[in-house]
Structures are given as structure tokens and as C-alpha cells.
MITI-902350 format. One record per residue (C-alpha): z, y, x. Coordinates in steps of 0.001 Angstrom, whole numbers. Example, Ala and Ser with C-alpha at 12.3 -4.5 7.8 and 13.67 -1.06 7.14 Angstrom:
2
{pt {7800,-4500,12300}}
{pt {7140,-1060,13670}}
//
This chain:
137
{pt {92701,140974,-120960}}
{pt {92441,137314,-119718}}
{pt {94592,137687,-116422}}
{pt {96996,140693,-117600}}
{pt {97899,138171,-120696}}
{pt {98861,135779,-118397}}
{pt {99809,137072,-114740}}
{pt {101021,133737,-113927}}
{pt {98166,131401,-112630}}
{pt {98518,127830,-113912}}
{pt {100043,125185,-111180}}
{pt {97516,123325,-109108}}
{pt {97845,119693,-109665}}
{pt {96254,117700,-106521}}
{pt {98128,114000,-107680}}
{pt {95753,113813,-110861}}
{pt {93967,110454,-110643}}
{pt {89974,111139,-111205}}
{pt {86768,109894,-111204}}
{pt {83792,110066,-109404}}
{pt {81803,111064,-112972}}
{pt {83936,113319,-113766}}
{pt {84551,115227,-110603}}
{pt {80094,115569,-110324}}
{pt {79719,116002,-113993}}
{pt {78478,119866,-113379}}
{pt {75874,119339,-110523}}
{pt {75362,115838,-111899}}
{pt {74208,117530,-115180}}
{pt {72186,120794,-113013}}
{pt {70328,117845,-111060}}
{pt {69302,116271,-114822}}
{pt {67834,119242,-115706}}
{pt {65899,119667,-112765}}
{pt {65126,116096,-113195}}
{pt {63778,116839,-116657}}
{pt {61354,119309,-116196}}
{pt {60227,117537,-113162}}
{pt {59463,114209,-114998}}
{pt {57535,116180,-118022}}
{pt {55457,117978,-114939}}
{pt {54739,114913,-113005}}
{pt {54140,112092,-115727}}
{pt {53674,113672,-118408}}
{pt {50827,116515,-117218}}
{pt {50893,114882,-113984}}
{pt {50581,118390,-112395}}
{pt {52848,116756,-109354}}
{pt {53173,114258,-107496}}
{pt {49055,112752,-107736}}
{pt {46682,113217,-105681}}
{pt {43647,115501,-107067}}
{pt {41769,112627,-110018}}
{pt {44469,110321,-108938}}
{pt {46329,111463,-112450}}
{pt {44363,109932,-115759}}
{pt {45512,110827,-118974}}
{pt {46935,108070,-121438}}
{pt {46793,105670,-118417}}
{pt {50548,105011,-118178}}
{pt {50820,101644,-116163}}
{pt {48201,103047,-113304}}
{pt {50247,106550,-113411}}
{pt {53447,105159,-113088}}
{pt {52129,102852,-109956}}
{pt {50548,105583,-108294}}
{pt {53564,107828,-109708}}
{pt {56229,105613,-107756}}
{pt {54174,104487,-104742}}
{pt {55432,107972,-102931}}
{pt {58760,107292,-101239}}
{pt {60471,110703,-101965}}
{pt {59299,110501,-105969}}
{pt {60871,107469,-106085}}
{pt {63915,108174,-104218}}
{pt {64713,111780,-106229}}
{pt {64356,108904,-109499}}
{pt {66621,107095,-107845}}
{pt {69048,109706,-107019}}
{pt {68639,111388,-110947}}
{pt {69588,108268,-112338}}
{pt {72480,107303,-110100}}
{pt {73549,111193,-111853}}
{pt {72355,109964,-115121}}
{pt {74933,106924,-114769}}
{pt {77882,108427,-113669}}
{pt {77287,111397,-116297}}
{pt {76775,108585,-118538}}
{pt {80229,106670,-117215}}
{pt {82169,110285,-118177}}
{pt {80591,111420,-120874}}
{pt {81145,108054,-123357}}
{pt {84803,107115,-122096}}
{pt {85461,111046,-122841}}
{pt {84102,110494,-126350}}
{pt {86170,107562,-126087}}
{pt {88922,109152,-125291}}
{pt {88534,112306,-127937}}
{pt {87878,109467,-131036}}
{pt {91598,108979,-129023}}
{pt {90534,105244,-128337}}
{pt {90709,105877,-125180}}
{pt {94634,106253,-123554}}
{pt {95693,107222,-119706}}
{pt {97007,104068,-118441}}
{pt {96687,102647,-115450}}
{pt {95124,99248,-117042}}
{pt {91880,98254,-117782}}
{pt {91197,98167,-121062}}
{pt {87723,96944,-122954}}
{pt {87144,100967,-124263}}
{pt {87303,102187,-119864}}
{pt {85328,98967,-118501}}
{pt {82433,99444,-121599}}
{pt {81701,102867,-120112}}
{pt {80830,101464,-117328}}
{pt {79131,98664,-118121}}
{pt {76663,100861,-119812}}
{pt {75825,102762,-116913}}
{pt {75164,100584,-114327}}
{pt {72823,98520,-117072}}
{pt {71129,102152,-117715}}
{pt {71073,102639,-113781}}
{pt {69509,99227,-113153}}
{pt {67322,99268,-116133}}
{pt {65602,102961,-114828}}
{pt {65982,102127,-110376}}
{pt {63762,98786,-111490}}
{pt {60761,100708,-112520}}
{pt {60384,102446,-108771}}
{pt {61020,98998,-106882}}
{pt {58675,96767,-108734}}
{pt {56114,99898,-108787}}
{pt {56458,100274,-105163}}
{pt {55844,96508,-104669}}
{pt {52755,97096,-107208}}
{pt {51158,99923,-105293}}
//
């Protein structure tokens, strides 16, 4: 019924400026959903990423150091935090646009830079843990 109501498709525009956050929104969201499930299994339940007997309930520091001592897990966390940062950057900018605080212009305004700063700070904060824990372990 959709196609019958509009038999001529929309014109595709290739010259539209976009960001990595906007382009990766769908796949980043999927990666974040997988990450949340993995994170719960990993640090909350100790079901994955630990040797038998290595995970100790309520021993957060020891579990984090042991969990991030496995480099593929650390790499997955870093990639997931990159996806989170791109997702937040685009989401915060979209919120500003929805509220009418951002307009499409070529100049950078505070409402354009603020989401980028938040995304970088979130990324740096969360990624510091796998780096610091790999040095401690």
C-alpha cells in the first residue's frame, strides 16, 4: 500500500553532510546491545572471561583487574566504548536539534561542540580502566 500511494521514489541525495555517529547509529546500537549482555555476563555474573575460580562475588577490584587482563575482552570493551561515544555524540546533537537549539550551519557552535566533548570525556573515562587494569594485572 505504501508503494501504491507513492509510486515514484524519493530522490536520493549523495551530497548530504553527515557524521560518523549518524552513519554508525544502527550498527553501534546493535553492538551496544551485545555489549550490555556481555557486560552483565562478564562482570555481574562472572560467567564469561574468567578462569574457573577466578571470579569472586563482590570483589570488584580483583574482578575488574582479572577481567581486563585478557586482551580480547579489553579490546571489545574499547571498541564498545567507541560505539557508545559515537552514539552519544549523535544522540546529544539530535536532542539539541529537536529542541531547536541547533541549526544546520557550517560554523561550529557550542551546541555542536558540547556533544563531541561529552563523547570524548566518556570514552576517555571508560577506556582508562582497561588500560590501567592491564598495567596492574
